[in-house]
C-alpha positions in Angstrom: -14.2 9.3 9.9 -12.9 12.8 10.0 -12.2 14.5 13.2 -14.8 16.3 14.7 -12.6 18.1 17.3 -8.8 18.4 17.7 -7.6 15.1 19.5 -4.9 15.5 22.0 -4.4 12.1 23.7 -0.5 11.1 23.5 -1.5 8.2 25.6 -3.5 6.7 22.6 -0.9 7.4 19.9 1.9 5.8 22.3 -0.5 2.5 22.6 -1.0 2.7 18.9 2.5 2.7 18.1 3.4 -0.1 20.6 0.7 -2.2 19.1 2.2 -1.8 15.4 5.6 -2.3 16.9 4.2 -5.7 18.8 2.4 -7.2 15.5 6.1 -6.8 13.6 7.8 -8.5 16.2 5.2 -11.2 16.1 6.0 -11.7 12.5 9.4 -11.8 13.1 9.3 -14.0 16.1 7.1 -16.6 13.9 9.2 -16.5 11.0 12.3 -17.8 13.6 10.5 -21.3 14.0 10.9 -22.8 11.1 14.6 -24.3 11.5 13.5 -27.5 9.4 12.7 -25.8 6.2 15.9 -23.7 6.5 18.5 -26.8 6.9 16.3 -28.9 4.5 14.9 -27.3 1.4 12.2 -28.4 -0.2 12.9 -31.0 -2.8 10.5 -28.9 -5.4 12.8 -26.1 -5.0 16.0 -28.4 -6.0 14.3 -29.8 -9.0 15.6 -28.3 -12.3 14.2 -29.1 -15.2 16.2 -28.5 -18.7 16.4 -30.0 -22.1 20.3 -29.0 -21.9 23.4 -31.5 -21.5 25.0 -29.4 -18.9 25.3 -30.5 -15.4 22.9 -29.7 -12.9 25.9 -28.0 -10.9 26.5 -25.9 -13.8 22.9 -24.6 -14.2 22.0 -24.5 -10.4 21.1 -20.8 -9.7 21.6 -19.2 -6.5 18.4 -18.6 -4.5 16.3 -15.2 -4.9 17.2 -12.8 -2.0 14.1 -10.8 -2.6 12.0 -10.5 0.2 8.3 -11.6 -0.6 5.9 -9.5 1.5 3.5 -12.4 2.3 4.3 -15.0 4.2 7.8 -14.2 6.1 10.2 -16.8 5.2 12.8 -18.3 7.3 15.7 -15.9 5.5 13.6 -12.9 5.1 12.4 -10.8 7.9 12.1 -7.4 6.4 9.0 -5.4 7.3 6.1 -5.2 5.2 6.0 -1.8 3.2 2.7 -1.1 4.5 3.6 -1.9 8.3 6.8 0.0 7.9 4.9 3.5 6.3 2.3 2.9 9.3 5.2 2.9 11.9 6.6 5.9 10.7 3.4 8.0 9.8 1.9 7.4 13.5 5.2 7.9 15.2 5.4 11.5 13.8 1.8 12.1 13.5 0.2 14.7 16.0 -3.3 13.6 15.8 -4.4 10.5 17.2 -6.8 8.1 15.4 -10.9 8.4 16.0 -11.2 5.2 17.7 -9.8 4.2 20.9 -7.8 1.2 21.9 -10.8 -0.8 22.8 -12.9 0.1 19.5 -9.8 -1.0 17.5 -9.5 -4.3 19.3 -12.9 -5.1 18.2 -12.2 -5.2 14.5 -8.4 -6.2 15.0 -9.5 -9.6 16.4 -11.6 -10.0 13.2 -8.8 -9.0 10.9 -6.0 -11.1 12.3 -8.4 -14.3 11.3 -9.2 -13.0 7.9 -6.4 -10.9 6.9 -5.3 -10.6 4.3 -8.8 -10.4 3.0 -11.1 -7.6 1.3 -11.8 -4.6 3.7 -14.3 -2.1 2.8 -14.4 1.2 4.9 -17.2 3.8 5.1 -15.0 7.2 5.9 -11.3 8.1 5.3 -9.3 9.8 8.0 -6.3 9.6 10.3 -6.9 6.0 11.1 -7.2 4.5 7.5 -3.2 3.7 6.8 -3.6 1.3 10.3 -6.3 -0.4 8.6 -4.5 -0.7 5.3 -1.4 -2.0 7.4 -3.2 -4.6 9.5 -4.9 -5.9 6.3 -1.1 -6.0 4.8 -1.4 -8.0 1.4 -5.3 -7.5 1.3 -7.3 -4.8 -0.4 -8.8 -2.0 1.7 -11.0 0.4 -0.2 -12.3 3.9 1.5 -15.6 5.6 0.5 -15.7 9.4 1.8 -18.0 12.2 1.1 -15.9 15.1 1.3 -13.7 15.7 -1.7 -11.3 18.0 -0.3 -10.4 16.0 2.9 -9.6 12.8 0.1 -7.2 15.3 -1.5 -5.6 16.1 1.7 -5.5 12.6 2.9 -3.8 11.7 -1.0 -1.0 14.4 -0.4 0.3 12.6 2.6 -0.7 9.2 2.1 -1.0 8.3 -1.9 -1.0 4.3 -1.5 -4.3 4.7 0.3 -6.9 3.6 -2.4 -10.3 6.0 -1.8 -13.3 7.1 -3.9 -15.7 10.1 -3.5 -18.9 9.5 -2.6 -22.3 11.5 -2.4 -25.0 11.0 0.1 -28.3 12.4 -0.6 -30.1 11.9 2.9 -30.2 13.5 6.3 -29.8 12.7 9.9 -33.5 14.2 10.5 -34.9 11.7 8.0 -34.1 9.1 9.9 -37.5 7.9 11.1 -38.9 8.2 7.8 -36.1 6.0 6.3 -36.7 3.4 8.8 -40.3 3.1 7.8 -39.2 2.8 4.2 -36.6 0.0 5.2 -39.8 -2.1 6.3 -41.3 -2.0 2.9 -41.2 -5.2 0.9 -39.0 -4.0 -1.9 -36.3 -3.4 0.8 -36.2 -6.8 1.9 -35.2 -7.9 -1.3 -31.3 -9.6 -1.7 -29.8 -7.8 -4.7 -26.9 -6.2 -5.9 -27.2 -2.8 -4.5 -27.2 -1.3 -7.9 -30.2 -3.2 -9.0 -32.2 -2.7 -5.7 -35.5 -0.5 -5.5 -34.8 0.3 -1.9 -34.4 4.0 -1.5 -31.9 3.0 1.2 -29.7 1.2 -1.1 -26.4 3.2 -2.3 -26.0 3.0 -6.2 -23.4 5.8 -6.7 -20.4 3.9 -5.9 -17.4 2.8 -8.5 -18.3 -0.5 -9.8 -15.4 -2.2 -8.3 -16.9 -1.7 -4.6 -20.0 -3.5 -6.0 -17.9 -6.2 -7.5 -15.9 -7.4 -5.2 -17.2 -9.8 -2.5 -16.4 -7.9 1.3 -15.3 -9.8 4.3 -15.5 -7.1 6.2 -17.4 -4.0 5.9 -16.9 -0.8 8.5 -19.2 2.2 8.8 -17.5 5.0 10.0 -19.0 7.8 7.8 -20.3 9.7 6.7 -20.9 12.6 9.1 -24.0 11.8 11.3 -23.5 14.0 14.4 -26.2 17.0 13.5 -29.4 17.0 11.8 -28.5 18.1 8.7 -25.5 16.0 8.3 -25.9 12.9 5.6 -26.2 10.6 8.5 -25.3 6.5 7.9 -28.8 5.1 7.5 -27.9 4.1 3.9 -24.5 3.0 4.6 -25.6 0.6 7.3 -28.5 -0.8 5.2 -26.3 -0.8 2.1 -23.5 -2.6 4.1 -26.0 -5.5 5.2 -27.3 -6.0 1.6 -23.8 -6.5 0.2 -23.0 -8.7 3.1 -26.0 -10.7 2.2 -25.7 -10.9 -1.6 -22.3 -12.4 -1.9 -22.4 -15.3 -3.5 -20.0 -17.6 -0.7 -18.5 -16.8 2.5 -19.2 -14.7 5.0 -18.9 -10.8 5.9 -18.3 -9.1 9.5 -19.9 -5.8 9.5 -18.9 -3.0 11.9 -20.6 -0.1 13.1 -18.9 2.9 14.8 -20.5 5.6 17.3 -23.2 3.4 18.3 -24.2 5.6 21.3 -25.6 7.4 18.9 -29.7 6.8 18.1 -29.2 6.0 14.1 -25.7 3.9 14.9 -27.8 2.1 17.3 -31.2 1.8 15.7 -30.6 0.8 12.2 -27.8 -2.2 12.5 -30.4 -3.9 14.7 -32.6 -3.9 11.8 -30.5 -4.2 8.8 -26.9 -5.7 9.8 -27.4 -8.5 12.3 -29.2 -11.9 13.1 -29.0 -11.2 17.1 -27.9 -8.6 19.2 -24.0 -9.5 19.6 -21.1 -7.5 21.3 -20.7 -5.6 24.8 -22.3 -2.3 23.8 -21.2 0.6 26.5 -23.3 3.3 25.7 -21.8 6.8 25.0 -18.2 5.4 24.0 -18.5 4.3 20.8 -17.8 0.5 21.3 -18.6 -1.6 18.2 -21.2 -4.2 19.3 -23.0 -4.9 16.0 -20.4 -7.7 14.5 -22.5 -9.5 12.6 -20.7 -12.6 11.8 -22.1 -15.0 9.3 -24.1 -13.1 7.5 -25.6 -15.3 4.5 -28.3 -15.1 2.1 -30.7 -17.6 4.1 -30.6 -15.1 7.2 -33.7 -13.4 7.7 -33.0 -9.6 6.4 -34.4 -8.2 9.8 -33.4 -8.8 13.3 -35.3 -6.9 15.6 -34.2 -7.1 19.1 -36.9 -9.2 21.6 
């Protein structure tokens, strides 16, 4: 997710800021349509249990004025901390996120339905705070290959949860690894730590494997030249995690699908059908694998 070149698109930056402001407006607007609860407090909130002989009026305590993060209450329209931080961050940032507005919108549509949720992102970059803010109240973890890059981001955004990971593959090995993925050992649905498949990534922190992820975004590692690690194993492992969860559904997104690896590997390891509206060369995220479950076939070849 690190920028491969300097990005100077002021228009995209303004769109992102406006988008975050719109999200804040919708949260505040929603809170204003609960007049009945404001005028008629719940009987549960007025119930007092006590063994004392004091009168209820004497024991009655004024309602707390603390502002909960989620959900917003009729008397509390305070901006969630993660959203406030994101607004300030992107309003003062001279670098725009790597994904375009149309690409972000694909993931946003699912986040709006599932958040707060568990969101795993392969890659750490200038857009990471945005994903954390959009998943306010949930858990968002970032996996990054460049340790020095993690330190740079942590200095600016210490609240982000990120981990350093090591990849031992190369982009030029993609064809070989695709053949490996066809083997029987790679078709077994199991915790990636215990998989015998060479494509399975086993070096993540335990908390990555122990969480059932609702969304997984593959936007790393680097994959734009032959000696780069490539996303072959990341894509395979994302599909394996999705199928290995005990209950529920996992949505998988893959960025940069105009490239060969990002186009071919999700077709085999992440989706049961060809979904979305791929626009070649634009890096749109077409591989939205909705409803990955254990009973689905692991391979989904395009007919």
